[in-house]
C-alpha positions as CSV (number, residue, x, y, z in Angstrom):
1,M,100.2,85.8,84.8
2,Q,102.6,84.0,87.0
3,L,103.5,86.2,90.0
4,R,106.8,86.1,91.6
5,Q,107.8,86.9,95.1
6,L,109.4,90.6,95.8
7,G,112.9,90.1,97.1
8,R,112.5,88.5,101.1
9,S,109.1,89.9,101.5
10,D,105.9,88.1,101.1
11,L,104.5,90.5,98.7
12,K,104.1,88.6,95.1
13,I,104.3,91.1,92.2
14,S,103.5,90.6,88.4
15,P,106.8,90.0,86.4
16,I,105.9,92.7,83.8
17,L,105.2,96.1,85.4
18,M,103.5,99.4,84.2
19,G,105.3,102.8,83.8
20,T,102.2,105.1,84.2
21,W,104.9,108.7,84.3
22,Q,102.6,109.7,81.2
23,A,99.8,109.7,82.5
24,G,100.9,112.7,85.1
25,K,100.7,114.7,82.0
26,D,103.1,117.4,83.4
27,M,105.9,117.2,80.4
28,W,103.4,114.7,77.9
29,T,100.3,116.0,75.5
30,G,97.5,114.5,73.6
31,I,96.8,112.3,76.5
32,D,93.5,112.3,78.0
33,D,92.3,110.5,81.3
34,A,89.8,108.0,79.5
35,E,92.7,106.9,77.7
36,I,95.2,106.7,80.5
37,T,92.0,105.0,82.1
38,R,91.5,102.0,79.6
39,A,95.3,101.5,79.3
40,I,95.5,100.8,83.1
41,R,92.2,99.0,82.9
42,A,93.8,97.1,80.0
43,A,96.8,96.1,82.1
44,F,95.2,94.8,85.5
45,E,92.7,92.7,83.3
46,A,96.1,91.2,81.7
47,G,97.2,90.6,85.5
48,I,99.6,93.2,86.1
49,T,99.4,94.4,89.6
50,T,102.6,96.4,89.5
51,Y,102.6,100.0,89.0
52,D,105.1,102.6,88.6
C-alpha cells in the first residue's frame, strides 16, 4: 500500500484508515476479542498503518 505524508510532518501513513470504535464494546454486542484481533491483524497485513 502506498503511504502518504501527513500534513507537513515527516510522518507517512496509509491513505486507508481502520476505525476501531466497535472494538471498545461499550455500545456493541456480539463482537469477541478473537474476532477483533483477526480484523486488526488482517488490516495490518494489508498495509493499513493508521487506526482510529
